[in-house]
VMD Tcl script that draws the C-alpha trace (Angstrom):
set ca {
  {-4.59 10.61 26.12}
  {-6.13 7.85 28.58}
  {-8.12 9.91 30.07}
  {-9.40 11.74 26.72}
  {-10.54 9.03 25.46}
  {-12.22 7.43 28.47}
  {-13.78 10.88 28.80}
  {-14.74 10.19 24.76}
  {-16.24 6.97 25.35}
  {-18.20 7.70 28.40}
  {-19.69 10.92 27.67}
  {-19.05 11.39 23.29}
  {-20.08 8.12 21.84}
  {-23.51 8.10 23.29}
  {-24.56 10.66 22.42}
  {-22.45 9.91 18.93}
  {-24.46 6.83 18.36}
  {-27.78 8.22 19.88}
  {-27.80 10.97 17.07}
  {-27.00 8.12 14.59}
  {-30.33 5.67 15.51}
  {-32.80 8.70 15.92}
  {-35.57 7.56 13.97}
  {-35.20 10.27 11.21}
  {-32.19 10.59 10.82}
  {-32.14 6.91 10.18}
  {-34.89 6.96 7.45}
  {-33.63 9.91 5.89}
  {-30.14 7.81 5.73}
  {-31.86 4.67 4.01}
  {-34.02 6.18 1.48}
  {-31.05 7.99 0.55}
  {-28.98 5.27 0.36}
  {-32.00 3.67 -1.70}
  {-31.28 5.10 -4.35}
  {-27.55 4.95 -5.51}
  {-27.47 1.71 -7.73}
  {-30.36 4.11 -9.65}
  {-27.33 7.36 -9.50}
  {-24.67 4.68 -9.97}
  {-26.59 3.43 -13.73}
  {-27.13 6.70 -14.97}
  {-23.60 7.52 -14.16}
  {-22.18 4.85 -16.72}
  {-24.76 6.53 -19.09}
  {-22.43 9.71 -19.13}
  {-19.69 7.82 -19.40}
  {-20.56 6.33 -22.50}
  {-21.32 9.83 -23.90}
  {-18.10 10.36 -23.41}
  {-16.07 7.67 -24.52}
  {-12.56 8.66 -24.85}
  {-12.40 7.15 -28.67}
  {-11.27 8.55 -32.05}
  {-14.39 9.41 -33.39}
  {-16.60 8.34 -31.05}
  {-18.03 11.80 -30.51}
  {-19.02 12.08 -34.13}
  {-20.44 9.00 -33.72}
  {-22.45 8.95 -30.71}
  {-24.10 12.51 -31.81}
  {-26.73 11.71 -33.55}
  {-28.22 9.57 -30.40}
  {-27.23 11.39 -27.74}
  {-30.93 12.15 -26.89}
  {-31.54 8.93 -26.72}
  {-28.71 7.49 -24.57}
  {-29.18 10.43 -22.37}
  {-32.47 9.49 -21.20}
  {-31.49 6.76 -18.43}
  {-30.03 9.71 -16.77}
  {-32.52 11.70 -17.18}
  {-35.25 9.14 -15.78}
  {-32.54 8.60 -13.04}
  {-30.12 11.05 -11.55}
  {-32.40 13.57 -12.55}
  {-35.23 12.91 -11.11}
  {-33.20 11.93 -7.51}
  {-35.49 13.59 -5.04}
  {-38.72 11.90 -6.44}
  {-37.00 8.42 -5.48}
  {-35.63 9.14 -2.26}
  {-38.81 11.15 -1.12}
  {-40.58 7.54 -1.60}
  {-37.50 5.55 0.12}
  {-37.09 7.98 2.70}
  {-40.79 7.57 3.68}
  {-41.17 4.44 3.28}
  {-38.29 3.76 6.08}
  {-39.55 6.22 8.55}
  {-43.45 4.28 7.65}
  {-41.44 1.20 8.45}
  {-40.04 2.30 12.13}
  {-43.32 3.46 13.26}
  {-45.09 0.21 12.17}
  {-46.81 1.45 9.68}
  {-47.61 0.12 6.09}
  {-44.42 0.46 4.43}
  {-45.89 1.04 0.52}
  {-48.64 3.28 1.93}
  {-45.68 5.68 3.83}
  {-44.06 5.67 0.60}
  {-46.57 6.71 -1.07}
  {-48.38 9.73 0.72}
  {-44.82 10.84 1.41}
  {-44.22 10.60 -2.46}
  {-47.66 12.71 -3.16}
  {-46.82 15.21 -0.43}
  {-43.30 16.04 -2.35}
  {-44.82 15.82 -5.64}
  {-47.66 18.45 -4.79}
  {-45.68 20.33 -2.63}
  {-43.02 21.33 -5.42}
  {-44.00 20.64 -8.27}
  {-46.33 23.39 -10.60}
  {-48.14 22.57 -13.81}
  {-47.29 24.42 -16.78}
  {-49.98 25.62 -19.14}
  {-48.43 25.99 -23.03}
  {-50.86 27.85 -24.41}
  {-48.85 27.65 -28.32}
  {-48.23 24.65 -29.66}
  {-44.65 23.91 -31.07}
  {-44.63 22.02 -34.09}
  {-42.45 19.10 -33.44}
  {-41.27 19.96 -30.06}
  {-44.68 19.97 -27.77}
  {-48.60 20.92 -28.36}
  {-50.65 23.09 -26.32}
  {-51.78 21.65 -23.13}
  {-51.30 20.76 -19.01}
  {-47.71 20.03 -18.67}
  {-46.02 18.93 -14.86}
  {-41.88 20.01 -15.25}
  {-40.13 17.21 -14.11}
  {-36.90 19.30 -13.71}
  {-37.88 20.82 -10.30}
  {-37.99 16.61 -8.77}
  {-34.04 16.36 -9.04}
  {-30.93 16.27 -6.61}
  {-32.12 20.42 -5.74}
  {-35.36 19.75 -4.43}
  {-33.62 17.18 -2.13}
  {-34.19 18.61 1.05}
  {-37.72 19.69 0.13}
  {-37.95 15.61 -0.56}
  {-36.89 15.67 3.44}
  {-39.12 17.60 4.95}
  {-42.40 16.46 3.11}
  {-41.81 12.79 3.63}
  {-41.87 13.56 7.50}
  {-44.66 15.36 7.46}
  {-46.49 13.43 5.66}
  {-45.35 10.33 7.64}
  {-45.98 12.39 11.02}
  {-48.99 13.05 9.98}
  {-49.99 9.32 9.00}
  {-48.84 7.88 12.18}
  {-50.54 10.35 14.19}
  {-53.47 9.91 12.37}
  {-53.78 6.05 13.02}
  {-52.96 6.43 16.28}
  {-55.66 8.92 17.48}
  {-57.98 6.52 15.28}
  {-58.71 8.94 12.56}
  {-59.10 6.42 9.63}
  {-61.02 3.70 8.37}
  {-60.59 0.69 9.83}
  {-62.07 -2.34 7.83}
  {-64.07 -5.58 9.06}
  {-61.72 -8.46 10.14}
  {-60.91 -10.67 7.31}
  {-60.33 -8.15 4.79}
  {-57.10 -8.62 2.52}
  {-54.25 -6.73 4.89}
  {-53.31 -4.73 1.64}
  {-56.66 -3.55 0.94}
  {-57.08 -3.14 4.73}
  {-53.85 -0.63 4.97}
  {-55.19 1.58 1.97}
  {-58.32 2.33 3.42}
  {-56.27 3.49 7.01}
  {-54.52 5.07 4.36}
  {-57.27 7.27 3.14}
  {-58.06 10.01 5.52}
  {-54.30 10.77 5.96}
  {-54.15 11.06 2.36}
  {-56.82 13.67 1.90}
  {-55.33 16.00 5.21}
  {-51.30 15.20 3.38}
  {-52.50 16.40 -0.53}
  {-55.01 19.25 1.32}
  {-52.06 20.81 3.53}
  {-48.74 20.68 0.92}
  {-51.64 22.02 -1.89}
  {-52.50 24.75 0.19}
  {-49.20 25.56 1.46}
  {-47.95 25.33 -2.24}
  {-50.72 26.65 -4.65}
  {-53.04 29.10 -2.61}
  {-50.23 30.22 0.33}
  {-47.46 30.04 -2.61}
  {-44.79 28.82 0.05}
  {-41.91 26.39 -1.86}
  {-40.79 24.51 0.92}
  {-38.05 23.10 -1.30}
  {-37.07 26.76 -2.92}
  {-36.69 27.77 1.02}
  {-34.56 25.13 2.26}
  {-32.14 24.82 -0.38}
  {-31.77 29.09 0.23}
  {-31.01 28.79 4.52}
  {-28.88 25.43 3.23}
  {-26.70 26.61 0.57}
  {-24.30 27.97 2.34}
  {-23.80 24.78 4.63}
  {-23.70 22.99 0.92}
  {-21.20 25.93 0.09}
  {-18.95 25.12 2.89}
  {-19.34 21.45 3.06}
  {-19.58 20.11 -0.34}
  {-19.28 23.12 -2.53}
  {-15.28 24.43 -3.25}
  {-13.87 25.43 0.19}
  {-11.12 23.99 1.45}
  {-11.72 24.36 5.41}
  {-14.88 22.71 4.53}
  {-13.98 19.42 2.89}
  {-11.18 19.45 5.68}
  {-13.64 19.24 8.95}
  {-15.99 16.65 6.44}
  {-12.78 14.65 6.62}
  {-11.70 15.15 9.63}
  {-15.45 14.08 11.42}
  {-15.43 10.75 9.03}
  {-12.49 9.73 10.57}
  {-12.26 10.75 13.74}
  {-15.46 9.13 14.39}
  {-14.18 5.72 13.39}
  {-11.17 6.02 15.63}
  {-13.56 5.99 18.04}
  {-15.26 2.68 16.99}
  {-18.57 4.80 15.17}
  {-19.14 4.17 11.78}
  {-18.10 7.83 10.65}
  {-20.86 7.70 7.23}
  {-23.46 6.36 9.07}
  {-23.00 9.56 11.86}
  {-22.19 12.49 9.00}
  {-25.07 10.59 7.17}
  {-27.96 12.85 7.32}
  {-26.00 15.85 7.37}
  {-23.69 15.39 4.50}
  {-25.38 12.88 2.61}
  {-27.85 15.03 0.95}
  {-25.40 17.45 0.33}
  {-23.04 15.46 -1.97}
  {-25.61 13.62 -3.76}
  {-26.97 17.19 -4.72}
  {-23.53 17.90 -5.18}
  {-22.53 15.04 -7.84}
  {-25.66 15.83 -9.56}
  {-24.94 19.26 -9.86}
  {-21.93 18.47 -11.61}
  {-23.05 15.34 -13.77}
  {-25.94 17.25 -15.03}
  {-23.98 20.44 -15.82}
  {-21.55 17.75 -17.67}
  {-24.51 16.93 -19.69}
  {-25.52 19.95 -20.84}
  {-21.95 20.20 -22.34}
  {-19.56 21.62 -19.54}
  {-16.06 20.52 -19.30}
  {-15.24 18.42 -16.76}
  {-13.03 20.95 -15.52}
  {-15.67 23.43 -15.50}
  {-17.71 22.03 -12.95}
  {-19.44 23.65 -10.19}
  {-18.71 21.08 -7.19}
  {-14.93 20.03 -5.75}
  {-16.26 18.18 -2.72}
  {-18.50 15.62 -3.89}
  {-18.43 12.32 -2.22}
  {-16.41 11.23 -4.90}
  {-13.45 13.08 -4.82}
  {-13.20 11.82 -1.13}
  {-13.94 8.31 -2.30}
  {-10.65 7.62 -5.00}
  {-8.78 10.78 -4.41}
  {-8.76 10.59 0.02}
  {-10.21 7.20 1.13}
  {-7.78 4.72 -1.25}
  {-8.91 1.26 0.17}
  {-11.23 3.06 2.63}
  {-11.61 5.09 4.91}
  {-8.40 6.54 6.56}
  {-6.61 5.67 3.04}
  {-6.06 1.95 5.39}
  {-4.86 0.91 2.23}
  {-1.60 2.01 2.93}
  {-1.29 0.72 6.24}
  {-2.81 -3.57 5.00}
  {0.70 -3.14 2.29}
  {2.58 -2.05 5.73}
  {0.85 -4.53 7.59}
  {2.40 -7.65 4.94}
  {5.78 -6.23 5.91}
  {5.67 -7.12 8.99}
  {7.76 -9.39 11.40}
  {4.82 -9.76 13.52}
  {2.84 -13.17 12.61}
  {-0.20 -11.29 13.51}
  {-0.07 -8.05 11.32}
  {1.24 -9.78 8.56}
  {-1.81 -12.28 8.64}
  {-4.12 -9.47 8.60}
  {-2.57 -7.51 5.45}
  {-3.19 -10.40 4.04}
  {-6.25 -10.54 4.31}
  {-7.20 -7.17 4.59}
  {-5.30 -7.10 1.18}
  {-8.31 -8.26 -1.07}
  {-11.29 -6.54 0.34}
  {-8.65 -3.40 0.96}
  {-8.37 -3.49 -3.05}
  {-11.74 -2.83 -3.45}
  {-12.32 -0.06 -0.49}
  {-14.16 -2.25 2.17}
  {-11.33 -1.55 5.40}
  {-13.61 -3.06 8.10}
  {-11.27 -5.94 8.85}
  {-8.05 -3.42 9.38}
  {-10.19 -0.59 11.38}
  {-11.53 -3.50 13.70}
  {-8.62 -6.28 13.07}
  {-5.51 -4.33 13.81}
  {-7.25 -2.65 15.92}
  {-7.34 1.15 14.91}
  {-10.55 1.91 16.54}
  {-9.18 3.46 20.16}
  {-5.99 3.06 19.45}
  {-3.52 6.10 19.51}
  {-0.12 4.87 17.71}
  {-2.54 3.78 14.29}
  {-6.33 6.25 15.06}
  {-3.12 9.48 14.65}
  {-1.91 8.78 10.93}
  {-6.01 6.99 10.19}
  {-6.60 11.12 10.35}
  {-3.83 13.21 9.99}
  {-3.26 11.26 5.64}
  {-6.55 12.07 4.51}
  {-6.35 15.51 5.36}
  {-3.03 15.94 3.57}
  {-4.40 14.23 0.95}
  {-7.42 16.09 1.21}
  {-5.06 19.40 0.59}
  {-3.01 18.02 -2.03}
  {-5.51 16.80 -4.35}
  {-7.50 20.53 -4.05}
  {-4.72 22.05 -4.74}
  {-4.28 19.99 -8.10}
  {-7.91 20.58 -8.51}
  {-8.12 23.75 -8.56}
  {-4.79 24.84 -10.42}
  {-6.61 22.97 -13.18}
  {-4.17 19.69 -13.00}
  {-7.34 17.12 -11.81}
  {-10.41 18.08 -13.41}
  {-13.38 17.75 -11.23}
  {-15.62 14.41 -10.65}
  {-18.85 14.10 -13.46}
  {-19.71 10.70 -12.44}
  {-20.85 8.52 -9.75}
  {-19.01 4.60 -9.45}
  {-20.04 2.00 -7.99}
  {-17.45 2.45 -3.87}
  {-16.09 -1.09 -4.84}
  {-14.01 -0.29 -7.83}
  {-10.16 0.36 -7.72}
  {-9.58 3.86 -6.77}
  {-7.12 4.60 -9.91}
  {-9.21 2.83 -12.28}
  {-12.31 4.73 -10.92}
  {-10.26 8.36 -10.56}
  {-9.95 8.39 -14.35}
  {-13.51 7.63 -15.16}
  {-14.75 10.09 -12.91}
  {-12.71 12.75 -14.37}
  {-13.33 11.83 -17.97}
  {-10.81 9.63 -18.72}
  {-7.87 12.16 -17.06}
  {-4.84 9.89 -16.83}
  {-3.68 12.42 -14.27}
  {-6.96 11.75 -11.29}
  {-5.14 8.12 -12.00}
  {-1.52 9.58 -11.01}
  {-2.66 11.07 -7.94}
  {-4.03 8.30 -6.74}
  {-0.98 6.80 -6.96}
  {0.95 10.08 -5.44}
  {-1.94 9.88 -2.54}
  {-0.88 6.23 -2.00}
  {3.04 6.82 -1.76}
  {1.81 9.75 0.90}
  {0.25 7.70 3.03}
  {2.75 4.94 3.06}
  {4.98 7.41 4.16}
  {2.94 8.84 6.70}
  {1.64 5.77 8.64}
  {5.37 4.03 8.30}
  {6.63 5.40 11.99}
  {3.31 5.29 13.35}
  {3.41 1.11 11.58}
  {6.69 0.64 12.78}
  {6.37 1.81 16.50}
  {2.70 -0.34 16.59}
  {4.52 -3.26 15.27}
  {7.02 -3.10 18.20}
  {4.59 -2.82 20.44}
  {2.89 -6.03 18.85}
  {6.64 -7.92 18.14}
  {6.70 -7.18 22.27}
  {3.42 -9.16 23.21}
  {3.85 -12.11 20.74}
  {7.31 -12.85 22.49}
  {5.77 -12.03 25.98}
  {3.18 -15.10 25.36}
  {5.56 -17.15 23.18}
  {7.47 -17.52 26.77}
  {4.73 -18.38 28.80}
  {3.75 -20.77 26.51}
  {7.03 -22.46 27.02}
  {6.47 -22.08 30.58}
}
mol new
graphics top color blue
foreach p $ca { graphics top sphere $p radius 0.5 }
foreach p [lrange $ca 0 end-1] q [lrange $ca 1 end] { graphics top cylinder $p $q radius 0.2 }
display resetview
């Protein structure tokens, strides 16, 4: 075991850190994470449309089209916001103008994705004849195209600036004006490139990437138990090595997660029942049913620490309880520690795999509905699970059951670790007496 852990530390960890901090991967992660406030707020409006109150459906019916607006302008055009965020983040990493970079990425994405629609006949009270932009193509389904468009746009911006193919303003001109003119020629090149590709060559980047990556989405964030278990294993495995699991997996899995929950939310808003939504393995499925107290289901370990005879473990349990209730588990991961600790790393990986499997089978058998909302990760799991499954009480019951199962899995490993800790404390007391 020691040789294996040493090999991981020397060979694997440097590679994992390098991947996590790679410039483009980091920009993708930052840009997508920046959209969280919008998607969370949009989710609340989905919930508002579906409160489990007698007579509420009839009451809200006349206002549905109005209440639905915030969702359409948040989750409905998610890729647009993510594009700006990724472009700005990547531009900043190159010491380019953030705002200009975000705008260049956005225009590249829009031209490569949106095809204006010509309406020739007016429909009274619905639409007048004219030329329109269809914002449906700006949804999460175009997120992969947004990533590529952002990277290409900023790389063009960077190369042209490095080669001094820009308009340079005299000294004394305000920076915001100077930056705007510096981005003028790159903007022209970006617009011409995506314009020719999409509107002359009919090359749809988003459609091509979605087609190529759809099998990956179906495996990791669709309805495949194997794919779900692979995702859970990798996240917990990296955490056990001291590496932020979601940070490593984020560039690969987060766009897929965002597409999956957005699809569920859109289908639910369009009238599909929560039990018939398309995607089981959304981030929210893991967040509420598996990551109880944080990755590794560590709230169970916190409760066990509270019962410990070890002074240190009991104190750590008290310190970790409040953060753990709100799914923040860095205190327990690095305080115990779980990192590089084979005794606690085993249940840290094993418990989530068991809970994922149980939750999956209860979902496919119809006992638990699928996720239809995206709530803040700091919400207590039972409450969030009920709200995210269209107020299904069994979802809250499942969280409690999963928590008890995690307690049972952690218990024998906790006792072994406690025994080690008690020996250390006893040895320390003896040394102090001497």
